[in-house]
N, C-alpha and C positions, 0 to 999 in steps of 0.2 A: 568448512563451508566458505570461509573467507577466500581461500585460494580458488575454490570452485568458481565463484562469481568473477574474480579478477581474471581468471583464465578464459571464462566464457565471454566477457566483454572484449578481451584482446582478440579472440578468435572471430567473434560474430559482430562486433561493434554495435551498430544499431539493430539488434536482433529482432526487435518488434516493430521496426520501421520508425519513421519520424513523426507519424501522426499520433495524437493522443488517443488513449482508450476512450470508448464511448462513455464509460462511467465517469471518467475525469471531466469530460465536457458537461455531463449532467450535473455533477456536483459543483463545478465551477459556476454554472448558471444559478444553482440554488444558493451558493455562498454570496453571489453578487446581489441577488434579490434581498438577502438578509443584511446587506450592507457591510459585509466583512472586508477588512483591509489586509490584515496580517495572517498569513497562512503558513503552517508547518507541514512538511511532507517527509515523514520518515520512510526510508527505503526508496529514495526518489530515482534510483537508476541513473540513466543518462539524460533525464529531464523532460522527456516527451510529454509526460502528464502535467508538468508545470505550465506548459504553453497556454492552455485556455484560461488559467487563472491570471497569468501575466498579461494576456491579451485584454482582460477585463480590468486592468489597472490595479490588481492586487499584488502585494509584496510577498514573495514566496521564499521561504527558507527550507532547504533540504538537508537530509542526513543520508549519507551513502557510504557503504563500506569499501567500495571499489574505487581506487584512485583512477583507474582507466575510465570508468564510467563518468567520473567527474570531469576528466579531460575532454571526453566526448561532449558532455553537457556544455562546456565552455564555448564550443563552436555551434551548438544547436540552439541554445537558449540565450536570450539577451543578458547583458552584464548584470542586471539587477537581481539575478537569481543567485543567492548565497547558499553554499553547500558546506556543511561540516563533514569532514572525512572521518568516519568512525562507525562503530557498531551501534545499532539502536538499543542494544542491551545496556549501553553505557549512558543512556539518556538520564538527565537532561544535559545538553551541551551549552545551554545558556539559561538564564533566569527569566527570560521573556515569557509573557503570556500572549497567546495567539487567539484570534477570533475563530479560526477554523483549522482543523487538522484533517488531512486527507492521506490515507494509508492504503495503497493499492497493491494487492497480491504479495503481501509480506507476511501477514499473520499466519497463513497456513504453512509457512516455512519454519515456524518456531515450535518449541516444545511447550508443554503446559505452563511451566514456571515462567518461561520467557514471554509467552502470550499474556499471562497475568500481569507481569511487570510492565510490558509495553502499554497495555490498556490503561493501567493505573498512571503510569508516567505521562502518557498523552493527556489524560483527564486533568492531571495536576497542572499542565501547562495551558489549559483553556481559560480564557476570560469567562466571567459570569455571562451567560447568554450565548456563549460560543458553542460550536458543534464539532464533533469529531466523527469522521466517516471511515469505516474500514470495509474494504472490498476483499472478499476471501472465498476460497473454494467451497462449493456445496457438495453434499453427499450425492446429489443428482448429477454431478459432473461425470463425464465419460472416463475419467482417470480413477474414479473411486473403486476400490476393491481390487485394483491391479497392483502387482508387485508383491513385496513381502509384508505381511501384516505385522505391525509392531504392537499395537493395542487398538482399542475401539476407535474407529474413524482415522487411524494413523497408519500410514503405509510408507515403505521404502520403495521409491519408484525405480524403474529400469535404469534411470540416469543416476541412481544412488543419492537421490534427494529425498529427505523425509517430508512428507506432505500430510497435513492434518485437514480433514474435511468436516466442516461444521454442518450440523443439523439444527433445527429450531430449538431443541432442548439444550444443546451445548452453547448456543448463542445466549440464551437466557441465563444459563449458569455463569458464563464468563462476563456478561455485560449488565446483569441486573442491578448492580450497585452504582451504575454510571449513567443513569437517566436515559434509557432507551427511548427514542422518540419515533423511530421508524425502522422496520426490517422488511426488506423486499428481495426477491430472487430475480436475477436478470440473466439473459443469455448474451454473452459478450463475444463478438467476433475477435479472433486472434489475428492481429494485424502484422504484416511484415514477414509472415511465414507461409509458404505455399502449402496447400492441402492440409492446413491445421484445422482441427475440429473446434467449433465454438465452445466456449467455456460456460458452465453454469456457476454463477457466483452469487454470493449474498452481498447486499449493500446494507451495512448496519450503521445507523445514525444514533448518536447519543448527544444530548444537549445538557449543558451545565446551567 
């Protein structure tokens, strides 16, 4: 998987364009209203989703496995964006506590053990009163049920990527111990790709 993303960023560079996802803008506005200053972004890619947070004067720290993506981010995002080069499965990378954590389109790429560890490790790095938000694929997405079935809600795509699709039951199973405060399903336009179908995504918010 490490090699897959490194090669993908080398081939496609800003594969989703330079504009942040709509969900990132929505969450950045929410974090601003809550008065959050320090934000952690696991799986930050080349940084496009950090832009609305930084534009609202928040300090963003990222974690990204691809050195190529980090190099792209250095040109796309202001200097104040710090990124740890590593796998989110190795969290934590520092002992800092964050006001907000935003994790976009990463959770569905992990297996059950990795998902559990990521959710727990993110929660452990939250300040009291802080929130963590995960945006992940829904079983209502057009990709669900396609490819080779691995287990319930878990498929190997035509690109040989394992994808896990959450439903409401699996959300409550995985997040019930972490202060679920909001669960909503959104339709997210896929930016930067021609003729790409919109994605059906869950936005899962937990507050500590």
